[in-house]
C-alpha positions in Angstrom: -5.7 -20.6 -3.7 -2.9 -18.7 -1.9 -3.9 -17.6 1.6 -1.8 -15.3 3.9 -2.4 -15.9 7.6 -1.3 -13.2 10.2 -1.8 -14.2 13.8 -1.9 -11.2 16.2 -2.8 -11.2 19.9 -4.0 -8.5 22.3 -1.4 -9.5 24.9 2.2 -8.2 24.7 4.0 -7.8 28.0 7.0 -5.8 26.7 5.0 -3.4 24.4 1.3 -3.2 25.1 -0.9 -3.7 22.0 2.3 -4.0 20.0 0.6 -5.2 16.8 -1.4 -1.9 16.4 1.0 0.5 18.0 2.1 3.2 15.5 5.1 2.2 13.6 6.4 4.8 11.1 3.0 6.5 11.4 0.8 3.4 10.8 -0.3 0.5 13.0 2.5 -2.2 12.9 0.3 -4.8 11.3 -0.7 -2.4 8.5 2.6 -2.8 6.7 2.3 -6.6 6.1 -1.4 -6.3 5.3 -0.6 -3.6 2.7 2.2 -5.6 1.1 0.0 -8.7 0.9 -2.9 -6.6 -0.5 -0.7 -5.5 -3.4 0.8 -9.0 -4.0 -0.7 -10.5 -7.2 -0.2 -14.0 -5.9 -2.2 -13.6 -2.7 -5.9 -14.3 -2.9 -7.0 -13.8 0.7 -5.5 -12.3 3.9 -6.7 -13.7 7.2 -5.9 -11.7 10.4 -6.4 -14.1 13.3 -7.0 -12.2 16.5 -8.7 -12.3 19.9 -8.7 -8.5 20.2 -11.6 -6.1 19.4 -9.2 -3.2 19.1 -7.1 -5.0 16.5 -10.2 -6.1 14.6 -11.5 -2.5 14.4 -8.0 -1.2 13.3 -7.6 -3.8 10.6 -11.1 -3.3 9.2 -10.3 0.4 9.0 -7.6 -0.3 6.4 -10.3 -0.9 3.9 -8.4 -3.7 2.0 -10.8 -6.0 0.1 -8.7 -9.2 0.5 -8.8 -9.0 4.3 -10.9 -11.4 6.5 -11.0 -11.2 10.3 -10.8 -14.6 12.1 -11.8 -14.8 15.8 -9.2 -17.1 17.2 -10.1 -19.1 20.3 -8.9 -17.7 23.6 -7.1 -20.9 24.4 -4.9 -20.3 21.4 -4.2 -16.7 22.2 -2.2 -16.8 25.4 1.5 -16.5 26.2 2.1 -20.2 25.9 0.1 -20.8 22.7 2.1 -21.9 19.7 1.6 -20.4 16.3 1.0 -23.8 14.9 -2.0 -24.2 17.2 -3.9 -21.3 15.8 -2.9 -22.3 12.2 -4.4 -25.7 12.8 -7.4 -24.2 14.5 -8.2 -22.1 11.5 -7.6 -24.9 9.0 -9.8 -27.3 10.9 -12.6 -24.7 11.0 -12.1 -23.3 7.4 -11.2 -26.4 5.3 -9.0 -25.7 2.2 -7.7 -27.9 -0.6 -4.5 -29.8 0.3 -2.5 -28.2 -2.5 -3.5 -24.6 -1.5 -0.5 -22.5 -0.4 -0.6 -21.2 3.2 1.6 -18.1 3.9 2.3 -17.7 7.6 3.2 -14.0 8.0 4.6 -12.3 11.1 3.3 -8.8 11.8 6.5 -8.1 13.7 8.4 -8.1 10.4 7.1 -4.9 8.8 9.9 -4.5 6.3 8.7 -7.4 4.2 7.8 -6.1 0.7 5.1 -7.2 -1.9 7.9 -8.6 -4.1 9.1 -10.8 -1.3 5.8 -12.6 -1.2 5.7 -12.9 -5.0 9.4 -14.0 -5.5 9.4 -16.4 -2.6 6.5 -18.4 -4.2 8.5 -18.5 -7.5 11.5 -19.9 -5.6 9.4 -22.5 -3.8 8.1 -23.7 -7.2 11.4 -23.5 -9.1 13.2 -25.6 -6.5 10.2 -28.0 -6.4 10.3 -27.6 -2.6 7.6 -28.6 -0.2 7.9 -25.5 2.1 9.9 -22.3 2.4 11.3 -20.1 5.1 12.9 -16.6 5.0 16.4 -16.0 6.2 19.1 -13.3 6.3 22.8 -13.8 5.7 24.8 -12.8 8.8 28.6 -12.5 8.6 29.2 -12.8 12.3 31.6 -15.4 13.8 29.9 -17.9 16.1 31.5 -20.0 18.8 30.5 -23.0 20.9 30.6 -22.9 24.7 33.6 -25.2 24.8 35.7 -22.5 23.0 35.5 -24.1 19.5 34.5 -21.9 16.5 31.2 -22.8 14.7 31.6 -21.2 11.3 35.2 -20.2 10.7 38.9 -21.0 11.3 40.2 -18.4 13.8 43.8 -19.3 12.6 42.8 -18.0 9.2 40.3 -15.3 9.9 38.6 -14.4 6.7 37.8 -10.8 5.5 34.2 -10.0 5.6 34.0 -9.7 1.8 35.5 -13.2 1.4 33.3 -14.7 4.1 30.0 -16.4 3.1 28.6 -16.2 6.6 25.6 -18.2 7.7 21.9 -18.1 7.0 19.8 -17.1 10.0 16.0 -17.4 10.2 14.4 -14.0 10.4 10.8 -15.1 10.9 9.3 -12.8 8.3 7.1 -15.5 6.7 6.8 -19.2 5.8 5.1 -21.0 3.0 3.7 -24.5 3.0 0.8 -26.4 1.6 -2.3 -26.9 3.6 -2.0 -30.7 3.3 1.6 -30.7 4.7 0.6 -28.5 7.6 -2.4 -30.7 8.6 -0.3 -33.9 8.2 2.9 -32.7 9.9 1.4 -30.1 12.2 4.2 -27.7 11.5 4.8 -24.6 9.4 7.7 -26.4 7.6 8.1 -29.9 6.2 9.6 -32.0 3.5 12.2 -30.3 1.2 12.7 -26.8 2.5 13.6 -23.8 0.3 15.3 -20.7 1.7 14.3 -17.2 0.6 17.1 -14.8 1.4 16.1 -11.3 2.6 18.3 -8.2 3.3 20.2 -8.3 6.6 18.3 -5.3 8.0 15.1 -7.4 8.1 16.6 -9.4 10.9 15.6 -6.9 13.5 13.3 -8.3 16.2 10.7 -6.0 17.7 10.4 -7.2 21.3 11.4 -4.1 23.4 11.1 -0.3 23.0 14.8 0.0 21.9 14.1 -2.6 19.1 11.1 -0.5 18.0 13.1 2.7 17.6 15.9 0.9 15.7 13.4 -0.9 13.4 11.7 2.5 12.6 15.0 4.0 11.5 15.7 1.0 9.3 12.2 1.1 7.8 12.6 4.8 6.9 16.1 4.2 5.5 15.5 1.1 3.4 11.8 0.9 2.7 9.9 4.2 2.9 12.6 6.3 1.4 12.4 4.2 -1.8 8.7 4.6 -2.3 7.5 6.8 -5.1 6.3 10.0 -3.6 2.8 11.2 -4.4 2.4 15.0 -4.6 0.1 16.7 -2.1 -0.7 20.3 -3.0 -4.0 20.9 -1.2 -5.2 19.9 2.3 -8.9 20.1 3.1 -10.7 19.4 6.4 -14.2 19.1 7.8 -14.8 21.0 11.1 -17.3 19.4 13.4 -16.2 15.9 14.5 -12.7 16.5 13.0 -11.3 19.8 14.2 -13.8 19.6 17.1 -15.1 16.7 19.2 -18.6 17.2 17.6 -19.9 18.3 21.0 -22.4 21.1 21.2 -21.5 23.6 24.0 -23.6 26.6 25.1 -22.9 29.4 27.4 -25.4 30.7 30.0 -26.4 33.3 27.4 -27.1 30.6 24.8 -24.0 31.3 22.8 -22.7 28.3 20.9 -19.2 27.2 21.7 -16.7 24.8 20.0 -13.6 23.2 21.4 -10.6 23.1 19.1 -7.2 21.4 19.6 -3.9 23.3 19.5 -2.1 20.3 18.0 -4.4 20.5 15.0 -3.6 24.2 14.7 0.1 23.5 14.5 -0.7 21.0 11.7 -2.0 23.8 9.5 1.2 25.8 10.3 3.3 22.8 9.2 1.3 22.6 5.9 1.7 26.3 5.3 5.4 26.1 5.8 5.6 23.2 3.3 3.8 25.3 0.7 0.6 23.3 0.8 -2.7 25.2 0.4 -5.4 24.6 3.0 -9.2 24.8 3.2 -12.1 24.1 5.5 -15.4 22.7 4.1 -18.2 22.4 6.6 -22.0 22.0 6.6 -22.3 24.5 9.5 -22.2 28.3 9.1 -20.9 30.0 12.1 -18.7 33.0 13.1 -16.7 30.7 15.3 -15.4 28.7 12.4 -14.8 31.9 10.4 -12.7 33.2 13.3 -10.8 29.9 13.7 -10.0 29.8 10.0 -8.7 33.3 10.1 -6.5 32.6 13.1 -5.1 29.5 11.4 -4.5 31.4 8.1 -6.6 29.0 6.2 -6.6 29.8 2.4 -10.2 28.7 1.6 -13.3 28.5 3.8 -16.6 27.1 2.5 -19.5 26.9 5.0 -23.0 25.5 4.7 -22.0 22.7 2.4 -23.9 19.4 2.7 -23.3 16.1 0.9 -22.5 16.8 -2.8 -21.9 20.4 -2.0 -18.6 19.5 -0.3 -17.3 17.8 -3.4 -18.3 20.8 -5.5 -16.6 23.2 -3.1 -13.4 21.1 -3.3 -13.5 21.2 -7.1 -13.8 25.0 -7.0 -10.8 25.2 -4.7 -8.9 22.9 -7.0 -9.7 25.0 -10.0 -8.6 28.2 -8.2 -5.3 26.6 -7.1 -4.7 24.8 -10.3 -4.5 21.3 -8.6 -6.4 18.1 -9.1 -8.4 16.0 -6.6 -5.7 13.4 -6.9 -3.3 15.9 -5.4 -5.7 16.7 -2.6 -6.0 15.3 0.9 -9.3 15.5 2.9 -10.3 14.4 6.4 -14.0 13.9 7.3 -16.0 11.9 9.7 -19.7 11.5 8.6 -21.8 10.5 5.6 -21.9 14.1 4.2 -18.2 13.8 3.7 -18.3 10.4 1.9 -18.5 11.6 -1.7 -15.5 13.9 -1.3 -13.5 11.3 0.7 -14.0 8.8 -2.2 -12.8 11.4 -4.7 -9.5 12.7 -3.3 -6.0 11.2 -3.6 -5.5 11.0 0.2 -8.5 10.3 2.5 -8.6 10.0 6.3 -11.1 9.9 9.1 -10.8 10.2 12.9 -11.0 7.1 15.1 -14.6 7.9 16.0 -15.9 8.5 12.5 -19.1 6.6 11.5 -18.7 3.1 10.2 -19.8 4.0 6.6 -16.8 6.3 6.4 -14.3 3.8 7.9 -15.3 1.3 5.2 -14.3 3.6 2.3 -11.5 1.7 0.4 -8.0 2.8 1.2 -9.1 5.5 3.7 -6.7 6.0 6.6 -8.5 5.4 9.9 -6.6 7.4 12.4 -6.0 6.5 16.0 -7.0 9.9 17.4 -10.6 11.0 17.7 -12.0 14.2 16.3 -10.9 17.3 18.3 -8.1 15.3 19.9 -5.3 15.8 17.3 -6.6 13.7 14.4 -5.7 16.4 11.9 -2.2 16.6 13.2 -1.9 12.8 13.0 -3.0 12.8 9.4 -0.6 15.6 8.5 2.3 13.7 10.0 1.4 10.6 7.9 1.2 12.8 4.8 4.7 14.1 5.5 6.0 10.6 5.0 4.7 10.4 1.4 
């Protein structure tokens, strides 16, 4: 078996809750989990954490290979080594000695699915015991005593003629379970090197690193992803565009609270040429007026359970699009059938658990009525 192990902690002094902070629109840890989920050679992904917020976020990804491991508090502080939590897990969850253990760092989000697959091939082709990832840097290094480390300054090479040096980038490591238990180290024996592009060397420790890494991620990774076409955007109302609260005036009039950021999201969609619609189980003049103000193309009220999917199909037929080209955001069980049918599905952070467990649904960080629709639209703009 091939197991990928991602240790993530609550604590981060420089960037609070760094591992689930939004990076290019998704929690930082998402990118490695997604790449591993798609890797044909990875059987199980273990996210080892002491943090309830991280657990909830990772479960929300809906990936079927993922298992959450509750790491001991003693192995989750500033002085804890990564080896300590690896050994803790292996002692509690015994594996075969020849099983491969991929130690993966969440702070290296630019690692691709093919990196995990190709690295294992290199490990086996070189008959190595373990493997680490490196980048090739063509910088000139010096010792403190004024002597050069990797070049002759009297014959300074041109960059294109200079081999440079391999530098560990910390993206991931591979070793067998038996080696790790015996040597108590992520590396041992004959070590193979898997070379990655130089841009993957960025370390995310400070805010400035974060912004630089995002620019590199957009340039080298996200820009090369095949784009899925989104032609229709649909949304529930209560619990999505509102906070699901029931407000009444002294005269007994029902009131709803909407969010201006969500209103702007529909404007962005309209400007991008994407049709919009609201599908809700309620039937109120308030929603009708809100839909008119936001210039929503389609409004279906009084739709429960299967009625929401049927309404979406009718809108698709009118607009000449498919459900695969449709995005929908909902929060409760009456949205489930439609969420499972569209090409892009999302739910607010406070959606019910049955909705959060839908495979591949995007669990947003914002709650209903607090900008969740705007967050979803911003994520869709990246596709």
